[in-house]
N, C-alpha and C positions, 0 to 999 in steps of 0.2 A: 512248203508254206502254200496254203492256198491264194490265189491270185484273182479268181472270179469277184467281180463286183455286181451287185445288183441296186437297186434303187430303194432310198430309205424306208424301212418297214414293209418290203418285199419279200417275200418267198424263194429261196433259191429252188431251182429244179430239183425235181425228186424223181427218182426209178423205181421201178416196180420190185418187191421182195418175194419170198418163197421159203418155204419154211428149211430148204437146203441152206440157205443163207442164216440162218440162225445158226444152225450145227457148224457150219463155219466159222460163224463168229466166235463160238463156245470154243471151240478148236485154237483159233489163232489167239483167244485169250488167253488161254492156257498154256499155249507156246510162249507169250510174252512172260505170263508169272513165272515160269521156269526160269527165264532169262532173266527177270526183275523181280524177285519175290517182295510183294507188298506187306507181307505179314511181320517181316522183321520192323519195318516203319510205322504200322498200327499198335503193336504188342503193346507199348505202354499205354495210348490212348483207350484201347479196348478194357483194358483191367483199370483204368481209373474211372472211365465210365461206368462201368460195372459197378464197381465198389460204391460210388458216387450214389448210384441209383438204389441200389441194396442199403445202403445207411438211410437215404431218404424215405424208403417205403417202411422201413423194420420202424423208425421212430414216428411216422404218420400214418397209422392204418386206414385211417379215412380214406388216404388216396389210393388205396388197393383196388378199387374200380376202376383206376384209370391206365392202370398195369396194360392191361392187355390194347386199349385204342394206343398207349404210349408206342408200344413194340410195334403195333401193326402200321402206325405212323412213321415208324422211322425208315420204311422204304420210301416215305415222299422227300424225304431228304437226300436220299442215295446219291441223284445225278450230283450236287455238290461236294459230299465223300468223296465221290470219285472221281473229283476234277483233276487232282492232280494224277492218277494214273492215267486219264486222256491225253495229259502232257506227255508222261513219260511213253505211253504207244504213238502217239505222234512224231516224236523225236527218234524211236528206233526204228519204225516206216522209214523216214525221211533219211536215216544214216547221222544224225545227230549226235552228240553227245547227249545220253540221257543219265547223267550221273542224279544222284538222291535231291542233290540242293534244287534240280529243276522241277521238284515236286509241287512247291510253291510258286511256280512263276504265273499260273491263274488267278492268282492274288494280287500279283504284282503287274506293274507296267500298264499298256494299254487295256488291258484284259479285264484290269481292276474294277471299272465302273460297269460294262455291261455284265460282269460275274455278280455284282453287287444288287442289281437289278433284278436278274433272276433268282439270286437267293432270297429277294424280298419277295418274289411271286411265291414260292415254296414255303417262305414263312407262312403267307397269308393262307395257302391250302392246308398247310399242316394247323395252323391255329383252330381253322374253321371245322376241322375233323376234330380236334380234340373238344371245342365247344359245343359240336354235334353230338360227339360220345357222352358229354358231361349231360347235357339237357336230357337223351335219351336217357340216361339211367335215373335221373331223377323221374322223369316221368312213368318209369316202368319200374325196374328191381328197387330204384331206391324209396318207392312207397313201401317197402318192407321193412328197411332201413338194415339190414343182416350186420351184428354187431362186430364178427370177426373175419376173417377171411375166410375161415373153413364153411361159414355159413351163408359168405356169398357165395363160394364153389356149388354149396348145398341147394340156395335158392334159384341158381343160374340155372342146374340141369332140371330142379324139380318144382317150379313154380310158371304158371303161362307168364306172369310178367317177365320171369327169365328168358322163355323162350320167345317172347315177343321182342324181346333186348337184343338176343343172338341174331333172329331174322331181319330187323329193321337195320340193324347195326350191321350187318352183313350187306345189305343192300347200299346203305349209305357211304360205306365203305369204300364199293363197288363202284360207287359214280365217281368218288373223288380220288382213286386210284387210277381210274381210266382217265378222268381229265388231268390228271398230273401226268400220265405216261404220255398223254398227247403232246401238252405243252414242253414238256422238259425232257424226254426222252433224247431226243437230238440237238437241242437247242444248246444246252453246256458243251459239249464236244464242238457244234458249231463255231461258239465264243473263243474255245481254247483252240482251234482250226486256224482261225481269222486273227489270233491274236488281237482280239475284241470285237471291235463292229458293232453293228447295231444289235442289242437284244431284241426287238421287237421283229426284227426280220429272220432273228434265230428261233424264237419262239413259233413265228408264221411258218418257216421252213419244218420244223417238228409237226406242226398240226397237220401242214399239207402232206409230208411221209406218212404220217397217222391216216387221213384219210383215202388215201391211196391205196395204202395196205392196212386194212382195220383187222381182217381176222387175223395175219401174222404179227401184227403188233400187240394184240391181247396177246396170241399165243407166245410172244416175248415178254411179256409183262406176268404171265401165268409161271414162265420158265425162273423168271428172277425173284418173284416171289416165294416157289418153291426153295430155290437155291437159299434166300436167305431165312427162309423158317426152320430149315435143316440146320444152318449155319447158327442160330440163336437156340437151338433146343440144348448144346453142352455150356450152358452160361454165356452164351454169345460169343465165345472162345473161336467159333468156327467164322465170325466175320472176318477173322484175319486174313483168310484166305478168300472168303467170299468177295469182301469187297472190291478188293485188286483185280480176283478174277473178272467178274462183273466190269468194271472201269474200262479194264482193258478189253472186254467182249464188245462193251456197249460201243467203243470207239472203232472197233472194226463194222459193227452194223453200220453205222454212220458213215463210215467209206463206202458202203454197198448203196445205201438208199440216198443218198445228196449228192450230187454233182457238184464237184469242188473247182 
């Protein structure tokens, strides 16, 4: 367990990163996955979530325009979803027992309050993204009021309003995704590593690591996004592998980026 202390709100020292570190983190994450398969614990949650979302949108076609921002926004809450895997990777690294019941340790004990604070931060970013997506739809494609999902897709790619929504939406999404990457990439692993501590210091450390390695961290974010997109294609079932892999890999990248 980490023993380094910092003053309240102060960032921990961070190291430079290179693309080789990203490759190493993914390889190490895959090794952890093979040793501790997270797909087994996520199976019931993924199928339940997909079933609920499918039923929700099937009975309310007016929500269809929000499908794409909702799926895209899933990456914003990824650090929270992966917190249990940070703990399992930490335990495996230190030689501690890594039984499945430790998956819930980050939301128990001293880590609970800073984890709640970080979760609130992600919730604000997620709601901001959904609000921006809804407002953008209302100002562009919503003026055409496509009555069906088929009409929505047709107007999305066949009208100027649709292309405006695509271009501006991607730009807004990129800004929010970059902000989320900066504040959350290493803040959740740091809280797990320190068994609690100061959420403000964890965010400051994550931002410091991003500022020191902007190109590498953006490259990491693109890799994460690409893996999540591929995992989501087969009815989100691939997330059973992608989430544990990325959780484990993010832990290892954190250990390279932050002095502990």
